[in-house]
N, C-alpha and C positions, 0 to 999 in steps of 0.2 A: 430545574429538579437539586433538588440538597442532594450534597455528598454524603459520605459517610462523619464526617468532620462540622457538619450544620450550611458550609460554604456552600455557593450553588456552582453545579457543573451542566454542561448537557453531553448532550451524546447525539452525533452523524448516524445515518443508518450504516454507516461503513465504521464508523470506533463499534456499533453494538454488533453485526457482523462479524469485523476481528475479533472480539472479547467473549464470543459464540465458539470461534475458530479456539478460539487460545483453551477456553474450556475447556473446549473438547478432547484438545491434543494436552492436556493436563492430563485429561480422562482416561487415555487409551494411555500415557505411561503408565499411571495406576496399575491398571490390565495389566501392561508389559508386566513390570515388576513382580505382581502377584505370580503370572504365567509362569516367570522366572523361578519365583522361590517354588511352585508344587511341583516342576520339572525335578525341581533340584531334593523334594521331599521324596518322589515318583521313582528316579534314580537311585537314592540310596536305597531304598524297600527294595526294588529292582533288582537292584547288586546282591542282597543281601538273602536276596531270596534265594537268585542266581547260582550264589557261593554256600549252600544250602550249610549259613551259619544263625546262630539265634537270632529271633526275630522276633522284635517286640510289635504285632501285626498291632496290638493298640492303639501303642502306640503313632506308628503312622496313619493308622487310619483315622484319630481325634486329629494329627496336621492334613492331612489331606483333607477332612470335614471341613475344617475351619480358611484352608485355604481355598475349597470349595464357597466355600457361604460368602471369603471377601471378594473373590470375582464375579459371582453373582449379581454382590450391592453394586460392585463398581461396574458392572457393563449394566446397570438399570439408568446410571448415570448419565450415559451416553444419549439415552435416546434413538434419533436418528441419524446420528454422524456414521459417516463412511469412513471406516479405521484403513490406513496409509497401510504399507504391502510388506513393511516391517510387521506391525506388529497380528497382519492374518497369519502370516508365515510362522511366528510365535505362535500363537493358537493351535497351528497344522499339526507342529510338532509336539505340541502339549499332547495334544488328541493319540496321536503315533506314542507318544511315551506312554499314555493310559493307557490303550491297547499291550503293547509290550507287555504294562505290568498286569493287567488284566491277565494274560496270559498266563504271568510267572504265579500267580497268586493261582488260578482255577489248576495247576498242578503241582502246588501244595495243597491246594484243599483235596485233592482227589488222593493223594498220596497219603492223607492223616485219616482220607475217608479206610480208604486200603488197612493201611495198619488198627483200624481202633474195631473195624470187623474183624480181622485176623485175631486179636486181640482176643474181640467178644465168643468170636467162637470155641478159642482155646479156653477159656474159663467155661461157658461150660460144658465141651468137651471133660472139662474135669470136676466139675462137678457134674455130671451125667453118669448113672447107670446104664443106660443107655433105656429102659422102661417107659416111658417116653419118649424115644425118640420117632422120626419121619421114615427110619427108612427100615420099615418091615419084612424081612423076607428078602432081604438083599437087595431094593428098591430103593431107587432116592428118589423122590420127586427131581 
């Protein structure tokens, strides 16, 4: 077989298997690094949400989406490889952090909904003279 530089090389079945193992190990390493970066982004967003500080949700969403895209592409490369326990633990931590992040985002969005409802009701009440109000004869629906 001609190698990359035109020299004649041959691989034994064992060398091919080792090359496949090395390729899988490299792919697992890439996945672990991507998961680590995703964890950092998720930790930052969760901390900002829990601290009730100003949060640029679009920036965090963009960064998480990019990380998910990278993770998905990297996962396709491993095909049928079996990940080592370290990678399984990393992905499990990532899943747990995503759940914590989801709950923090839900709390934030619930608060935004509640505030927008209060503001909308206040605006409606300020603009209305009561003529078209749902409360007729002291009854409210």
